[in-house]
C-alpha positions in Angstrom: -28.0 46.8 129.4 -24.6 45.3 129.5 -24.0 41.6 129.5 -21.2 39.9 131.0 -19.2 38.1 128.2 -17.0 35.0 128.8 -13.4 35.8 127.9 -12.4 34.6 124.4 -10.6 31.4 124.4 -7.9 31.2 121.9 -6.8 28.0 120.5 -3.0 27.3 121.1 -1.1 26.2 118.2 -0.5 22.5 118.2 3.0 21.5 119.2 5.0 19.8 116.7 6.5 16.7 118.1 10.1 16.0 116.7 11.4 12.6 115.4 13.7 12.6 118.3 11.0 13.2 120.8 9.1 10.4 119.1 11.9 8.0 119.4 12.6 8.9 123.1 8.8 8.4 123.8 8.8 4.9 122.2 12.1 3.7 124.0 10.5 4.9 127.4 7.3 3.0 126.4 9.3 -0.1 125.5 11.3 0.0 128.7 7.8 0.2 130.6 6.5 -2.5 128.5 3.7 -0.3 127.3 4.0 -2.0 123.8 0.8 -0.4 122.4 2.1 3.0 123.3 5.6 2.1 121.7 3.9 1.1 118.5 2.0 4.4 118.2 5.2 6.4 118.9 7.1 4.4 116.4 4.0 4.8 113.7 4.3 8.5 114.3 7.9 8.5 113.8 7.7 6.5 110.6 5.1 9.0 109.3 7.6 12.0 109.9 10.3 10.0 108.1 8.1 9.2 105.1 6.9 12.9 104.9 10.6 14.1 104.5 11.5 11.3 102.1 8.4 12.1 100.1 9.7 15.6 99.7 13.1 14.5 98.6 11.4 12.2 95.9 9.1 14.9 94.8 12.0 17.3 94.2 13.9 14.6 92.1 10.8 14.1 89.8 11.4 14.9 86.2 11.2 18.6 85.2 8.1 19.7 83.1 8.6 19.2 79.4 8.4 22.2 77.0 4.9 23.7 77.2 3.9 21.9 80.4 3.7 22.9 84.1 4.0 21.0 87.3 0.8 21.0 89.2 0.8 21.5 93.0 1.3 18.0 94.5 -1.4 16.7 96.8 -0.4 16.3 100.5 -1.1 12.6 100.4 -2.0 9.9 98.0 -5.2 8.6 99.4 -5.4 5.2 97.4 -1.9 4.4 98.2 -2.0 5.6 101.8 -5.1 3.3 102.3 -3.1 0.3 100.8 -0.1 1.1 102.9 -2.4 1.2 106.2 -3.9 -2.2 105.1 -0.5 -3.8 104.8 0.7 -2.3 108.0 3.4 -0.1 109.3 6.2 -3.0 108.6 5.5 -2.8 104.5 7.3 0.6 104.5 5.0 1.5 101.4 5.1 5.1 100.4 3.1 6.6 97.6 4.4 9.6 95.8 2.9 11.2 93.0 3.2 14.5 90.7 0.9 15.8 88.0 1.7 17.8 85.0 -0.4 19.7 82.7 0.2 21.4 79.2 -1.4 24.4 77.5 -4.0 22.2 75.7 -5.1 20.9 79.1 -3.7 17.5 78.4 -2.3 15.8 81.7 0.7 13.5 82.6 1.0 11.8 86.0 4.2 10.2 87.5 3.7 7.9 90.5 6.3 6.2 92.5 5.4 3.5 95.0 8.1 2.5 97.4 8.2 -1.0 98.3 5.4 -1.9 96.1 3.5 -5.1 96.5 2.8 -5.6 92.8 6.6 -6.2 91.9 6.1 -9.8 91.5 3.6 -9.6 89.0 5.8 -7.3 87.0 8.8 -9.4 87.2 6.8 -12.4 85.9 6.1 -10.3 82.7 9.8 -9.5 82.4 10.8 -13.3 82.6 8.0 -14.6 80.4 7.0 -12.7 77.3 3.7 -14.8 77.3 2.5 -12.6 80.3 2.9 -9.5 78.4 -0.3 -7.8 77.4 -1.1 -7.1 73.7 0.5 -3.7 72.9 3.0 -3.9 75.6 6.8 -3.5 75.0 9.8 -4.6 77.3 11.9 -1.6 78.0 15.4 -2.1 79.4 17.3 0.7 81.4 20.8 0.4 82.8 20.0 -1.7 85.7 16.0 -1.8 85.6 13.4 -2.9 83.4 9.9 -1.7 82.3 6.8 -2.2 80.5 5.6 0.4 77.9 1.9 0.1 76.8 0.3 2.2 74.1 -3.1 2.3 72.6 -6.5 4.1 73.0 -5.0 7.5 73.1 -2.8 6.7 76.0 0.8 5.8 76.6 1.9 4.1 80.1 5.3 3.2 81.1 5.9 1.3 84.3 9.4 0.6 85.6 10.6 -1.7 88.6 13.4 0.3 90.2 16.0 -1.7 92.4 13.6 -4.8 92.3 11.3 -3.3 94.7 9.7 0.2 93.8 7.4 0.6 91.3 7.3 3.9 88.9 4.3 4.6 86.7 4.4 7.4 84.0 1.2 7.9 82.1 0.0 10.5 79.7 -2.8 10.9 77.0 -2.3 11.6 73.4 1.5 11.1 73.6 3.8 8.9 71.8 5.9 6.3 73.1 9.0 8.1 72.1 7.6 11.1 74.1 7.1 9.2 77.3 10.4 7.6 77.0 12.0 10.9 76.6 10.5 12.1 79.9 11.6 9.1 81.7 15.1 9.0 80.6 18.1 7.2 82.0 19.2 10.4 83.6 15.7 11.1 85.1 15.5 7.5 86.2 18.9 7.7 88.0 17.9 10.9 89.9 14.6 9.2 91.2 16.7 6.2 92.3 19.1 8.2 94.2 16.3 10.0 95.9 14.6 6.9 96.9 17.8 5.4 98.3 18.5 8.4 100.5 
């Protein structure tokens, strides 16, 4: 006995909405005093801008040191994205991270937080050595300052870029000299150029 089968329904590919289309829709919503709709379109447009900005920053990350490889970056940084959502669209915060791994399985992570809310805490440590934690050392770049922490088998370097962005490089079982070589002035300058684009 033959059964009448319903025709298959193929899911159509989701249409990609461009930045220009989002801004046109936002302007239309604004003109029609649909401010909620305008806000949603602007949020979607900002997400497109940040996705492209993130790719530019990832491309400017330091190359893998000898014996290390770059791991495939995650699509989003969940912790940073949650903080950005909490602070609201106007914060402009954007987390970008990249992980590295060597032949022994040791890992290094480099994280850049655009428009970080933690800058004030860092600048207090720069201006008053009393705020420095034990084992911390002040590091000076050409136009930026950072803190280097070593101990317990870990080295961590945090650098404030252009007085508003926070870079953190962390690696286990590596020396202070090694992590400073990774985050050289040249590599810092490349990241700053990418961030400002």
